[in-house]
VOMARTOR-894352 format. One record per residue (C-alpha): residue in three letters; x, y, z; residue number from 1. Coordinates in pm, 1 decimal. Each point is the difference from the previous one (the first is absolute). Layout:
N
<"ALA", <X, Y, Z>, NUM>
...
This chain:
90
<"MET", <204.2, -52.9, -3172.2>, 1>
<"ASN", <-170.5, 317.6, 113.6>, 2>
<"GLU", <-239.2, -46.7, 297.2>, 3>
<"THR", <-126.2, 356.8, 0.5>, 4>
<"VAL", <-305.7, -70.6, -217.9>, 5>
<"GLU", <-292.9, -43.5, 230.8>, 6>
<"GLU", <-354.8, -128.3, -5.1>, 7>
<"PRO", <-293.1, 24.6, 244.1>, 8>
<"GLU", <69.1, 113.6, 352.2>, 9>
<"GLY", <360.0, 87.2, -91.5>, 10>
<"LEU", <110.0, -363.2, -39.6>, 11>
<"SER", <265.7, -96.4, -253.7>, 12>
<"TYR", <-63.9, -256.9, -269.9>, 13>
<"ARG", <222.0, -236.6, 196.7>, 14>
<"ALA", <-210.1, 39.3, 315.2>, 15>
<"LEU", <-316.7, -61.7, -202.2>, 16>
<"ALA", <156.2, -313.4, -151.9>, 17>
<"MET", <78.2, -122.5, 351.6>, 18>
<"LEU", <-360.5, 62.7, 104.3>, 19>
<"ARG", <-125.0, -189.7, -305.8>, 20>
<"ALA", <222.3, -297.3, 89.7>, 21>
<"VAL", <-149.5, -0.4, 350.4>, 22>
<"ALA", <-352.1, 17.5, -147.2>, 23>
<"GLN", <79.0, -297.4, -225.2>, 24>
<"GLY", <109.0, -211.2, 298.8>, 25>
<"ARG", <362.3, -14.1, -116.7>, 26>
<"ALA", <155.5, 176.3, 300.9>, 27>
<"GLU", <116.3, -87.7, 348.3>, 28>
<"ILE", <93.4, 239.1, 278.3>, 29>
<"THR", <227.3, -55.4, 298.1>, 30>
<"VAL", <-131.8, 27.9, 353.6>, 31>
<"SER", <201.2, 301.5, 108.2>, 32>
<"LEU", <-19.5, 364.8, 95.8>, 33>
<"GLU", <169.0, 66.3, -336.4>, 34>
<"PRO", <-173.0, -265.5, -212.6>, 35>
<"ASP", <182.1, -119.7, -309.5>, 36>
<"LEU", <-195.2, -99.0, -310.0>, 37>
<"TYR", <59.6, -307.3, -215.5>, 38>
<"VAL", <-162.3, -46.0, -340.3>, 39>
<"ASP", <-5.8, -338.4, -169.5>, 40>
<"GLY", <231.7, -124.7, 275.5>, 41>
<"LEU", <267.7, 262.3, -68.6>, 42>
<"SER", <90.5, 295.8, 216.5>, 43>
<"CYS", <-112.4, 333.2, -143.7>, 44>
<"SER", <293.6, 211.0, -105.3>, 45>
<"ASP", <-165.3, 313.7, 139.8>, 46>
<"GLN", <-67.7, -78.6, 364.6>, 47>
<"SER", <-23.1, 368.9, 90.1>, 48>
<"THR", <-312.4, 23.2, -217.3>, 49>
<"ALA", <-134.9, -319.1, 158.5>, 50>
<"HIS", <52.3, 156.0, 343.2>, 51>
<"ARG", <-179.9, 317.9, -109.8>, 52>
<"LEU", <-296.1, -201.0, -131.1>, 53>
<"ALA", <-25.7, -188.6, 328.3>, 54>
<"HIS", <37.5, 308.8, 217.1>, 55>
<"ALA", <-256.7, 184.3, -213.5>, 56>
<"GLY", <-245.3, -279.6, 75.8>, 57>
<"LEU", <-36.2, -116.4, -362.1>, 58>
<"ILE", <133.6, -353.8, 57.4>, 59>
<"ARG", <-12.1, -212.5, 312.0>, 60>
<"MET", <45.0, -340.5, 154.5>, 61>
<"PRO", <-330.5, -189.1, 7.0>, 62>
<"ARG", <106.4, -207.2, 298.8>, 63>
<"GLU", <256.5, -19.7, 273.2>, 64>
<"GLY", <321.2, -190.7, -41.6>, 65>
<"ALA", <334.3, -54.1, 163.9>, 66>
<"PRO", <220.7, 310.6, -15.4>, 67>
<"GLY", <200.3, -5.8, -322.4>, 68>
<"SER", <-218.9, -262.2, -167.5>, 69>
<"ARG", <-174.5, 57.3, -332.4>, 70>
<"VAL", <-378.3, 4.9, -22.8>, 71>
<"PRO", <-226.0, 79.0, -295.7>, 72>
<"ALA", <-36.4, 372.6, -57.9>, 73>
<"GLU", <-337.8, 155.8, -58.1>, 74>
<"LEU", <-134.1, 337.6, -95.6>, 75>
<"SER", <-172.5, 202.9, 266.8>, 76>
<"GLU", <-337.1, 151.6, -80.1>, 77>
<"THR", <180.5, 322.9, -84.2>, 78>
<"GLY", <234.6, -186.8, -236.1>, 79>
<"GLN", <-296.0, -172.7, -166.1>, 80>
<"ASP", <-180.3, 331.1, -47.6>, 81>
<"LEU", <313.3, 152.4, -152.5>, 82>
<"LEU", <51.0, -284.0, -248.6>, 83>
<"LYS", <-363.8, -58.5, -94.5>, 84>
<"PRO", <-22.3, 269.0, -271.0>, 85>
<"LEU", <337.0, -103.1, -143.5>, 86>
<"LEU", <-92.0, -367.9, -22.2>, 87>
<"SER", <-337.9, 69.7, -158.9>, 88>
<"ALA", <167.2, 214.1, -270.0>, 89>
<"VAL", <211.7, -294.9, -119.7>, 90>
């Protein structure tokens, strides 16, 4: 699969799919400096993209938790603004 095709803000289709899963309430994130993302209870196969989304401030932990634990992931305001036009086009 070729990941070079990009959408808004230079994000790949995979990254946008991860953001949509977070928006739909299907994702969890680990409490960590390098947070891992889980979708539908399964670990994402592309954790480097999950790390980039977190470090870019597009996804976040809505609450504190024990280090290493999983908490629901949520979109930041920036992540919501990025996805809004894509979700309304569907």
